[in-house]
TINU-171820 format. One line per 3 residues: number of its first residue (from 1); their letters; for each residue x, y, z of N, C-alpha, C, CB. Coordinates in steps of 0.05 Angstrom, whole numbers, plus 5000, padded with zeros to 4 digits. Glycine has a CB too. Example, Ala and Ser with C-alpha at 12.3 -4.5 7.8 and 13.67 -1.06 7.14 Angstrom:
<atoms>
1 = as = 5264,4886,5156,5246,4910,5156,5264,4934,5156,5226,4911,5181 | 5257,4955,5142,5273,4979,5143,5258,5001,5157,5282,4988,5114
</atoms>
This chain:
<atoms>
1 = mha = 5006,4982,5008,5006,5004,5000,5017,5031,5000,4994,5005,5002 | 5038,5022,5015,5062,5045,5017,5067,5053,4987,5094,5032,5033 | 5089,5021,4971,5089,5047,4944,5050,5045,4930,5123,5031,4907
4 = aqn = 5030,5042,4936,5015,5049,4900,4998,5087,4927,4970,5002,4878 | 5017,5095,4948,5018,5124,4948,5034,5138,4942,5015,5133,4965 | 5064,5128,4942,5083,5133,4935,5088,5146,4900,5093,5110,4944
7 = hpl = 5068,5125,4886,5071,5125,4847,5065,5147,4851,5051,5106,4819 | 5032,5157,4853,5025,5183,4844,5046,5209,4864,4987,5186,4849 | 5064,5205,4884,5073,5232,4874,5107,5228,4854,5077,5253,4907
10 = rtv = 5106,5211,4848,5131,5206,4838,5126,5221,4818,5142,5179,4834 | 5091,5216,4798,5086,5217,4785,5080,5252,4779,5073,5198,4786 | 5074,5263,4794,5079,5292,4795,5097,5294,4800,5067,5307,4809
13 = ats = 5121,5290,4819,5156,5301,4808,5162,5302,4786,5179,5286,4816 | 5159,5283,4779,5169,5275,4746,5151,5295,4725,5160,5238,4737 | 5130,5300,4731,5112,5321,4706,5126,5355,4719,5061,5318,4713
16 = irt = 5130,5364,4748,5140,5374,4754,5157,5387,4745,5142,5367,4764 | 5193,5367,4749,5212,5360,4742,5206,5374,4706,5215,5329,4751 | 5195,5354,4701,5194,5356,4669,5187,5384,4655,5170,5335,4658
19 = att = 5161,5391,4672,5152,5432,4671,5177,5442,4671,5134,5450,4703 | 5199,5457,4689,5217,5460,4692,5239,5469,4682,5217,5450,4697 | 5245,5423,4666,5267,5427,4645,5260,5441,4621,5277,5403,4636
22 = aaa = 5230,5438,4611,5210,5445,4584,5222,5480,4580,5166,5440,4594 | 5218,5479,4609,5210,5522,4614,5242,5540,4618,5185,5531,4658 | 5260,5516,4625,5278,5526,4632,5308,5531,4594,5283,5503,4662
25 = ltl = 5290,5509,4584,5303,5509,4551,5278,5519,4542,5315,5476,4533 | 5263,5537,4542,5252,5551,4539,5261,5572,4531,5242,5551,4553 | 5261,5583,4563,5277,5602,4576,5315,5614,4558,5279,5584,4607
28 = lvg = 5314,5605,4559,5352,5595,4543,5344,5591,4526,5375,5569,4551 | 5333,5586,4499,5342,5587,4472,5323,5615,4477,5334,5559,4446 | 5305,5628,4473,5300,5650,4481,5317,5671,4478,5295,5648,4501
31 = lga = 5330,5677,4511,5359,5685,4510,5371,5693,4496,5372,5674,4513 | 5388,5656,4490,5399,5669,4465,5387,5676,4442,5417,5657,4457 | 5377,5665,4425,5358,5684,4395,5359,5716,4403,5316,5674,4392
34 = vsv = 5344,5728,4435,5355,5758,4432,5374,5757,4426,5356,5776,4450 | 5399,5745,4448,5425,5762,4439,5434,5757,4413,5451,5757,4458 | 5433,5732,4406,5436,5724,4372,5424,5745,4349,5417,5695,4366
37 = lga = 5405,5756,4363,5399,5774,4335,5396,5804,4338,5372,5764,4321 | 5399,5803,4368,5407,5842,4376,5435,5846,4368,5407,5853,4416 | 5456,5814,4366,5484,5812,4358,5488,5833,4323,5491,5773,4354
40 = pqp = 5508,5837,4323,5521,5843,4283,5521,5806,4281,5571,5866,4276 | 5514,5802,4255,5505,5784,4238,5544,5769,4226,5479,5805,4210 | 5544,5751,4238,5560,5733,4222,5564,5739,4196,5551,5710,4223
43 = pad = 5585,5735,4178,5574,5729,4144,5579,5685,4154,5611,5750,4106 | 5564,5687,4127,5557,5650,4126,5577,5634,4135,5553,5636,4096 | 5602,5647,4119,5617,5629,4114,5630,5626,4151,5639,5639,4087
46 = hlg = 5634,5638,4168,5633,5644,4188,5621,5617,4203,5620,5669,4188 | 5594,5620,4190,5578,5596,4204,5587,5570,4199,5550,5595,4196 | 5614,5571,4184,5596,5540,4160,5586,5538,4133,5567,5532,4169
49 = lsv = 5570,5560,4135,5548,5558,4108,5568,5567,4085,5516,5582,4110 | 5570,5549,4063,5567,5564,4041,5558,5577,4017,5573,5562,4039 | 5546,5594,4005,5532,5610,3993,5528,5590,3971,5542,5637,3988
52 = qde = 5560,5566,3964,5548,5561,3933,5541,5531,3938,5573,5566,3905 | 5540,5521,3969,5526,5490,3977,5496,5504,3975,5537,5474,4015 | 5483,5491,3953,5456,5485,3941,5433,5468,3958,5462,5470,3917
55 = ats = 5448,5449,3968,5430,5424,3969,5433,5426,4004,5445,5391,3951 | 5451,5442,4014,5447,5454,4043,5417,5476,4045,5478,5474,4051 | 5422,5496,4025,5411,5520,4036,5389,5507,4014,5428,5555,4033
58 = rll = 5374,5481,4005,5346,5469,4000,5342,5462,4024,5342,5447,3981 | 5362,5445,4030,5352,5431,4062,5347,5454,4088,5381,5408,4075 | 5354,5473,4092,5356,5490,4118,5309,5497,4093,5401,5530,4123
61 = ern = 5314,5512,4073,5291,5525,4069,5262,5510,4074,5292,5534,4042 | 5279,5487,4068,5252,5455,4063,5240,5460,4093,5271,5409,4060 | 5263,5452,4122,5259,5455,4143,5257,5480,4151,5273,5444,4154
64 = rcs = 5260,5500,4135,5244,5527,4155,5264,5538,4170,5218,5518,4178 | 5288,5529,4164,5313,5540,4198,5332,5568,4191,5346,5507,4207 | 5330,5579,4210,5343,5593,4214,5378,5602,4233,5326,5600,4218
67 = ttg = 5392,5607,4227,5424,5603,4227,5425,5623,4246,5445,5606,4198 | 5406,5642,4258,5412,5658,4281,5383,5654,4302,5419,5691,4271 | 5367,5643,4300,5351,5635,4314,5316,5652,4312,5367,5637,4340
70 = fgp = 5301,5644,4324,5272,5661,4329,5270,5671,4348,5249,5650,4330 | 5246,5687,4347,5228,5693,4362,5220,5681,4393,5212,5689,4347 | 5236,5686,4429,5237,5674,4446,5212,5653,4457,5244,5690,4460
73 = evi = 5193,5665,4442,5164,5653,4435,5163,5633,4417,5147,5673,4425 | 5177,5626,4408,5188,5613,4382,5211,5574,4397,5216,5650,4362 | 5187,5558,4404,5211,5536,4408,5221,5522,4383,5202,5512,4427
76 = pat = 5243,5516,4378,5255,5495,4351,5243,5470,4344,5285,5485,4355 | 5219,5447,4325,5215,5425,4320,5235,5413,4324,5205,5421,4299 | 5273,5416,4296,5290,5409,4299,5309,5427,4299,5292,5394,4288
79 = avi = 5343,5400,4278,5362,5421,4283,5375,5416,4259,5380,5421,4310 | 5395,5427,4249,5415,5426,4224,5448,5422,4250,5412,5466,4197 | 5456,5392,4243,5484,5397,4255,5505,5377,4232,5486,5384,4295
82 = rdr = 5530,5388,4237,5557,5398,4213,5570,5369,4222,5582,5436,4219 | 5560,5340,4223,5588,5312,4224,5604,5324,4227,5599,5291,4199 | 5618,5301,4246,5657,5304,4232,5674,5305,4215,5672,5293,4233
85 = sgh = 5645,5289,4191,5655,5278,4166,5646,5310,4144,5636,5240,4158 | 5624,5324,4158,5626,5349,4146,5602,5343,4114,5666,5355,4139 | 5593,5323,4135,5554,5327,4126,5538,5343,4154,5534,5285,4122
88 = tkv = 5513,5353,4131,5507,5372,4149,5466,5344,4148,5513,5419,4133 | 5455,5344,4167,5440,5332,4183,5411,5332,4186,5449,5338,4201 | 5396,5336,4186,5359,5340,4208,5368,5323,4230,5320,5321,4191
91 = vsf = 5374,5335,4243,5360,5315,4267,5347,5328,4300,5388,5293,4275 | 5333,5318,4320,5319,5331,4337,5329,5358,4353,5312,5312,4352 | 5320,5372,4353,5319,5397,4375,5333,5394,4394,5294,5403,4388
94 = erg = 5332,5376,4407,5341,5353,4429,5384,5353,4424,5320,5312,4418 | 5388,5328,4415,5410,5333,4399,5419,5356,4384,5408,5317,4384 | 5409,5376,4369,5422,5396,4353,5430,5408,4384,5401,5416,4327
97 = wav = 5417,5415,4412,5416,5434,4437,5457,5421,4447,5378,5423,4468 | 5439,5385,4444,5470,5378,4455,5497,5380,4440,5470,5350,4463 | 5501,5382,4412,5515,5388,4405,5534,5417,4406,5506,5379,4392
100 = fnn = 5508,5425,4408,5521,5458,4421,5521,5469,4440,5514,5478,4415 | 5528,5457,4466,5532,5454,4488,5545,5429,4489,5511,5458,4502 | 5553,5422,4468,5586,5412,4462,5588,5380,4477,5614,5438,4482
103 = erp = 5555,5372,4492,5557,5348,4505,5558,5328,4481,5533,5344,4526 | 5564,5329,4460,5551,5309,4436,5569,5317,4407,5510,5317,4432 | 5590,5308,4389,5606,5324,4367,5583,5326,4349,5636,5308,4352
106 = gel = 5605,5352,4337,5587,5363,4316,5593,5394,4310,5557,5360,4326 | 5583,5402,4299,5583,5432,4296,5551,5451,4292,5601,5435,4268 | 5535,5462,4317,5498,5463,4301,5510,5484,4279,5461,5482,4327
109 = vav = 5484,5489,4265,5484,5502,4230,5462,5510,4232,5487,5482,4201 | 5439,5499,4247,5418,5507,4245,5395,5517,4256,5416,5498,4238 | 5373,5519,4270,5342,5511,4282,5327,5515,4272,5331,5519,4301
112 = clg = 5297,5491,4264,5281,5492,4247,5252,5485,4251,5291,5480,4231 | 5239,5508,4234,5214,5495,4251,5198,5482,4237,5197,5513,4264 | 5213,5465,4228,5200,5435,4215,5186,5434,4193,5183,5422,4231
115 = rpa = 5182,5420,4171,5164,5419,4145,5143,5434,4144,5154,5396,4140 | 5143,5440,4132,5099,5447,4135,5086,5424,4123,5081,5480,4111 | 5054,5422,4145,5040,5407,4145,5040,5397,4119,5022,5414,4155
118 = sgr = 5032,5381,4101,5024,5377,4070,5002,5392,4075,5018,5345,4055 | 4996,5412,4041,4980,5425,4039,4981,5456,4044,4966,5415,4049 | 5001,5457,4060,5008,5496,4070,5038,5499,4068,4998,5507,4111
121 = r = 5032,5529,4054,5057,5540,4059,5052,5562,4046,5081,5526,4050
</atoms>
């Protein structure tokens, strides 16, 4: 019976921890976006993007990506990273965030809203 009483408390604690983590992540992304948008923008080649790299440009366009971030009210759905071999790929926002924080290998190229739902554009 004691374990049954513990289960709802554990569920509430997990929910609170998840909500707190999401709120902190949203705040960090928002503050990061504000600081990035307020700062002078580096040229695309500084970010590792090449204007001649049409495949990367199309990838960013298809996934509605930004190399400078979005407003504080926007939580990106995905990210584009460049792996150690130089290939760019779309990954979850969480993985992109881990790359940005040097917790995973690679380089964060952009954050993305994701592909639009079919029929919209």
